[in-house]
DRENKOLSE-215971 format. One line per 2 residues: their letters; for each residue x, y, z of C-alpha. Coordinates in nm, 3 decimals. Example, Ala and Ser with C-alpha at 12.3 -4.5 7.8 and 13.67 -1.06 7.14 Angstrom:
<atoms>
as = 1.230:-0.450:0.780  1.367:-0.106:0.714
</atoms>
This chain:
<atoms>
ma = -5.309:0.729:-3.376  -5.191:0.525:-3.080
as = -5.048:0.697:-2.777  -4.668:0.688:-2.762
ra = -4.486:0.485:-2.501  -4.371:0.801:-2.318
lr = -4.726:0.935:-2.311  -4.859:0.607:-2.174
ad = -4.595:0.617:-1.902  -4.697:0.970:-1.803
la = -5.064:0.873:-1.795  -4.986:0.569:-1.580
am = -4.787:0.788:-1.342  -5.075:1.040:-1.317
lg = -5.326:0.768:-1.237  -5.081:0.610:-0.994
cv = -5.060:0.937:-0.799  -5.440:0.954:-0.789
ai = -5.465:0.594:-0.669  -5.218:0.656:-0.385
la = -5.402:0.975:-0.284  -5.730:0.785:-0.283
li = -5.573:0.514:-0.064  -5.446:0.780:0.176
gl = -5.794:0.929:0.187  -5.944:0.587:0.261
vm = -5.699:0.524:0.546  -5.750:0.874:0.687
gv = -6.127:0.841:0.660  -6.114:0.550:0.904
sv = -5.831:0.691:1.113  -6.000:1.024:1.190
ap = -6.345:0.877:1.247  -6.484:0.935:1.597
pg = -6.498:0.626:1.821  -6.760:0.379:1.703
eg = -6.797:0.534:1.355  -6.497:0.377:1.181
wd = -6.691:0.113:0.988  -6.956:0.364:0.880
rl = -6.691:0.605:0.752  -6.511:0.321:0.577
gt = -6.830:0.217:0.401  -6.912:0.573:0.295
hc = -6.563:0.641:0.164  -6.548:0.309:-0.019
lh = -6.882:0.392:-0.180  -6.753:0.732:-0.296
la = -6.435:0.580:-0.438  -6.632:0.304:-0.610
lg = -6.860:0.564:-0.769  -6.554:0.764:-0.870
lg = -6.397:0.458:-1.031  -6.725:0.391:-1.208
af = -6.736:0.751:-1.334  -6.377:0.721:-1.458
la = -6.445:0.395:-1.642  -6.772:0.524:-1.787
al = -6.602:0.840:-1.919  -6.314:0.627:-2.047
av = -6.560:0.413:-2.243  -6.723:0.709:-2.421
ps = -6.560:0.798:-2.755  -6.433:1.155:-2.759
ri = -6.653:1.236:-3.058  -6.965:1.148:-2.861
ar = -6.841:1.315:-2.543  -6.789:1.642:-2.729
qi = -7.149:1.624:-2.852  -7.318:1.555:-2.519
vp = -7.117:1.787:-2.292  -7.307:2.107:-2.396
gl = -7.640:1.942:-2.317  -7.514:1.828:-1.978
lv = -7.395:2.182:-1.907  -7.745:2.314:-1.978
lv = -7.891:2.048:-1.747  -7.655:2.139:-1.461
fa = -7.729:2.509:-1.514  -8.104:2.439:-1.493
vl = -8.057:2.247:-1.169  -7.845:2.529:-1.023
va = -8.112:2.786:-1.108  -8.386:2.563:-0.965
ml = -8.193:2.537:-0.638  -8.215:2.914:-0.601
vv = -8.574:2.976:-0.713  -8.767:2.659:-0.621
pg = -8.842:2.646:-0.247  -8.721:2.327:-0.083
fg = -8.536:2.197:-0.389  -8.190:2.285:-0.260
lr = -8.050:2.184:0.079  -7.925:2.466:0.304
sh = -7.613:2.413:0.514  -7.359:2.659:0.655
aa = -7.558:2.957:0.518  -7.537:2.820:0.163
vr = -7.767:2.630:-0.074  -7.523:2.405:-0.260
wi = -7.671:2.056:-0.236  -7.963:1.850:-0.353
rv = -8.059:1.507:-0.228  -8.053:1.209:-0.463
gs = -8.190:0.916:-0.269  -8.009:0.923:0.063
qp = -7.700:1.098:-0.073  -7.645:1.477:-0.091
iq = -7.503:1.590:-0.426  -7.339:1.924:-0.504
ps = -7.435:2.001:-0.868  -7.196:2.295:-0.911
vf = -6.899:2.058:-0.870  -6.986:1.893:-1.203
lq = -6.899:2.219:-1.378  -6.539:2.131:-1.292
cl = -6.570:1.841:-1.535  -6.811:1.972:-1.799
wp = -6.688:2.329:-1.846  -6.318:2.241:-1.910
aa = -6.432:1.965:-2.149  -6.652:2.214:-2.336
ia = -6.369:2.470:-2.361  -6.124:2.204:-2.481
aw = -6.365:2.096:-2.756  -6.438:2.458:-2.853
ia = -6.070:2.545:-2.893  -5.982:2.216:-3.063
ed = -6.234:2.281:-3.341  -6.050:2.599:-3.440
pl = -5.734:2.699:-3.245  -5.746:3.048:-3.399
rc = -6.060:3.123:-3.196  -5.858:3.183:-2.882
rq = -5.664:3.456:-3.065  -5.977:3.654:-3.149
pr = -6.094:3.897:-2.877  -6.457:3.881:-2.989
ev = -6.469:3.501:-2.965  -6.297:3.496:-2.626
tr = -6.534:3.765:-2.497  -6.834:3.558:-2.605
vm = -6.699:3.257:-2.417  -6.648:3.465:-2.105
lv = -7.005:3.593:-2.126  -7.127:3.233:-2.143
fa = -6.904:3.154:-1.847  -7.043:3.449:-1.649
vl = -7.401:3.334:-1.707  -7.315:2.972:-1.625
va = -7.150:3.047:-1.291  -7.395:3.319:-1.182
pv = -7.616:3.075:-0.986  -7.303:2.925:-0.827
lf = -7.197:3.270:-0.712  -7.536:3.330:-0.552
qp = -7.542:2.997:-0.362  -7.295:3.151:-0.251
dl = -6.974:2.975:-0.364  -6.714:3.230:-0.466
gs = -6.422:2.987:-0.441  -6.558:2.750:-0.705
vl = -6.615:3.042:-0.943  -6.259:3.164:-0.896
il = -6.114:2.815:-0.952  -6.315:2.771:-1.272
gv = -6.215:3.119:-1.391  -5.844:3.073:-1.323
at = -5.846:2.724:-1.478  -6.020:2.862:-1.788
am = -5.767:3.143:-1.823  -5.474:2.901:-1.786
lf = -5.630:2.662:-2.036  -5.664:2.943:-2.288
ff = -5.303:3.044:-2.222  -5.191:2.683:-2.280
ag = -5.384:2.684:-2.607  -5.199:2.991:-2.731
lp = -5.406:3.287:-2.611  -5.187:3.599:-2.628
ir = -5.110:3.742:-2.287  -5.264:4.076:-2.389
ll = -5.601:3.902:-2.427  -5.590:3.755:-2.078
ri = -5.721:4.089:-1.957  -6.063:3.975:-2.078
fv = -6.073:3.732:-1.785  -5.982:3.992:-1.524
pv = -6.310:4.191:-1.527  -6.517:3.872:-1.492
li = -6.323:3.753:-1.188  -6.316:4.099:-1.030
la = -6.690:4.137:-1.086  -6.757:3.798:-0.926
fl = -6.545:3.895:-0.627  -6.715:4.233:-0.583
va = -7.065:4.083:-0.614  -6.984:3.825:-0.347
lv = -6.822:4.090:-0.127  -7.125:4.319:-0.142
af = -7.402:4.061:-0.143  -7.281:3.822:0.125
dh = -7.175:3.932:0.470  -6.979:3.616:0.547
ve = -6.749:3.672:0.247  -6.668:4.024:0.366
ar = -6.614:3.894:0.721  -6.377:3.621:0.605
ia = -6.174:3.857:0.388  -6.154:4.117:0.666
af = -6.048:3.855:0.923  -5.785:3.716:0.686
ls = -5.639:4.059:0.607  -5.623:4.142:0.978
re = -5.457:3.803:1.039  -5.726:3.723:1.292
lg = -5.745:3.344:1.308  -6.088:3.185:1.299
eq = -6.166:2.864:1.485  -6.085:2.636:1.192
al = -5.754:2.806:1.113  -5.655:2.812:1.480
ra = -5.735:2.445:1.533  -5.554:2.354:1.211
qe = -5.241:2.530:1.333  -5.266:2.342:1.661
af = -5.293:2.014:1.469  -4.978:2.096:1.271
av = -4.796:2.187:1.593  -4.906:1.870:1.775
gg = -4.807:1.650:1.482  -4.452:1.775:1.465
ls = -4.218:1.582:1.238  -4.352:1.227:1.256
ga = -4.702:1.272:1.400  -4.891:1.110:1.683
gp = -4.952:0.794:1.482  -5.245:0.661:1.278
gl = -5.566:0.675:1.478  -5.399:0.840:1.777
gv = -5.490:1.200:1.700  -5.732:1.386:1.926
mk = -5.824:1.675:1.696  -6.067:1.445:1.514
lg = -6.294:1.451:1.819  -6.466:1.765:1.700
wv = -6.175:2.000:1.761  -6.116:2.067:1.390
pe = -6.446:2.158:1.217  -6.493:1.976:0.884
gd = -6.188:1.768:0.974  -6.277:1.477:0.746
td = -6.356:1.698:0.446  -6.218:2.049:0.396
yi = -5.954:2.030:0.672  -5.840:1.670:0.627
la = -5.481:1.789:0.575  -5.471:1.922:0.931
lv = -5.558:1.577:1.066  -5.300:1.421:0.834
ae = -5.046:1.658:0.989  -5.147:1.562:1.342
ew = -5.132:1.186:1.289  -4.858:1.159:1.024
gl = -4.664:1.475:1.098  -4.465:1.686:0.856
ig = -4.347:1.371:0.677  -4.702:1.268:0.591
tl = -4.803:1.620:0.495  -4.506:1.652:0.258
av = -4.591:1.311:0.111  -4.943:1.431:0.023
wg = -4.805:1.757:-0.114  -4.542:1.568:-0.314
lf = -4.804:1.341:-0.472  -4.999:1.642:-0.598
va = -4.679:1.802:-0.730  -4.588:1.477:-0.907
ft = -4.940:1.452:-1.051  -4.909:1.806:-1.184
lf = -4.568:1.747:-1.341  -4.674:1.423:-1.507
gv = -4.997:1.587:-1.625  -4.816:1.880:-1.784
ra = -4.568:1.648:-1.951  -4.848:1.427:-2.081
ar = -5.028:1.732:-2.223  -4.709:1.839:-2.402
ra = -4.669:1.492:-2.551  -5.032:1.456:-2.656
es = -5.089:1.373:-3.021  -5.395:1.589:-3.086
ry = -5.522:1.934:-2.997  -5.820:1.800:-2.808
sa = -5.623:1.545:-2.605  -5.360:1.805:-2.512
lm = -5.627:2.044:-2.391  -5.818:1.776:-2.201
la = -5.505:1.657:-2.023  -5.418:2.017:-1.937
aa = -5.774:2.078:-1.814  -5.776:1.771:-1.588
tl = -5.435:1.859:-1.447  -5.532:2.220:-1.383
mi = -5.866:2.147:-1.216  -5.722:1.893:-0.974
sl = -5.399:2.081:-0.902  -5.567:2.419:-0.849
qa = -5.825:2.273:-0.613  -5.555:2.093:-0.416
al = -5.340:2.405:-0.400  -5.629:2.621:-0.277
nm = -5.733:2.364:-0.017  -5.381:2.341:0.123
av = -5.346:2.720:0.117  -5.666:2.755:0.321
vt = -5.567:2.489:0.574  -5.226:2.653:0.627
ni = -5.391:2.999:0.650  -5.225:3.131:0.334
ap = -5.568:3.197:0.180  -5.904:3.301:0.333
pk = -6.132:3.018:0.452  -6.318:2.839:0.174
gl = -6.514:2.516:0.191  -6.327:2.301:-0.060
pl = -6.229:1.932:-0.039  -5.878:1.801:-0.099
pf = -5.917:1.604:-0.425  -5.944:1.227:-0.378
vs = -5.835:1.255:-0.012  -6.131:1.429:0.150
rg = -6.464:1.258:0.199  -6.658:1.423:-0.083
gs = -6.861:1.214:-0.325  -6.949:1.492:-0.571
si = -6.588:1.605:-0.607  -6.459:1.251:-0.653
la = -6.727:1.181:-0.916  -6.663:1.498:-1.118
ls = -6.283:1.487:-1.113  -6.276:1.112:-1.188
al = -6.502:1.165:-1.489  -6.277:1.448:-1.611
lg = -5.973:1.221:-1.580  -6.155:0.952:-1.775
la = -6.239:1.190:-2.059  -5.880:1.315:-2.068
vr = -5.725:0.967:-2.075  -5.969:0.855:-2.346
aa = -5.880:1.156:-2.559  -5.508:1.089:-2.509
fe = -5.536:0.731:-2.631  -5.761:0.817:-2.923
gs = -5.539:1.085:-3.074  -5.843:1.223:-3.259
sr = -5.643:1.462:-3.476  -5.350:1.367:-3.696
rs = -5.175:1.696:-3.644  -4.982:1.757:-3.325
fs = -5.100:2.031:-3.095  -4.773:2.221:-3.119
as = -4.787:2.225:-3.496  -5.149:2.338:-3.508
vr = -5.088:2.652:-3.303  -4.758:2.748:-3.462
p = -4.783:3.102:-3.612
</atoms>
């Protein structure tokens, strides 16, 4: 079943938003580079975007039937790598009191990020096979137990934020698929347990939560606020910011929005925010117009994963949420994130154009 003209327009608009965000990230990557490092940063960011485009095209080329068969095996592989990072000395790279990376050649890779692609794809396939599953408490509980086991090594890296994003995205995906609100309580204990484990086991999590609740600004939050204040309405101008000179920690990754605010001002910040809002709206509309259960769920999953990560990143940078190391999708310099989210988009677009089921999603979940 071919995708309708309206659906194709929504998909084109989604990908257009991503392309503009990637271009902004490329420009900012050079603009915020310290003196003498502009060409190096340009090369690195171009490499990440090229790999992301390759991941998107590769996922787009894989038939949905095959993708649904290989995703579980890839999940097991990622889980094995995550466990090995914790138990095999020297296998994982330690940075900022966390073991989240491994080295592949000369490039560090964050394996847990690939769960943002594989887990939503697995859930979408699981629900699409039988939509009534998400109305059965026993089946939903089993899925949440699998989820708890899968993210356990991520939690102990530690990386609480990624676990919460995956959990919230899973809950919203189930809700989109027709999960009764009364069954959403199954997700609550898992997320609360993850939060309590991180709070008790890791001192830095407790410190960050305590500082946030007391409204005590850490160095990153304080410098980010200064960047917003300096930028004003129109900003200092591309390349003219000074916060990039080490004043904003992780300025080219987690806190890239603060440097956007300094150089492009409120206008540039709202432009980035508006692109993510537009991406979300087009993604939701595309999911509603999808012509199969699986394509609707995949489009919803891709939209949720990207939008939630962007929302949390911007909330952290503006001190609405506690500090959490998380890149701004397609804008920050982060190869693993770009790879995973690009692949998820590719799988979603492929599913949308295939229309693998003849029944519409809305009809299949109608009581």
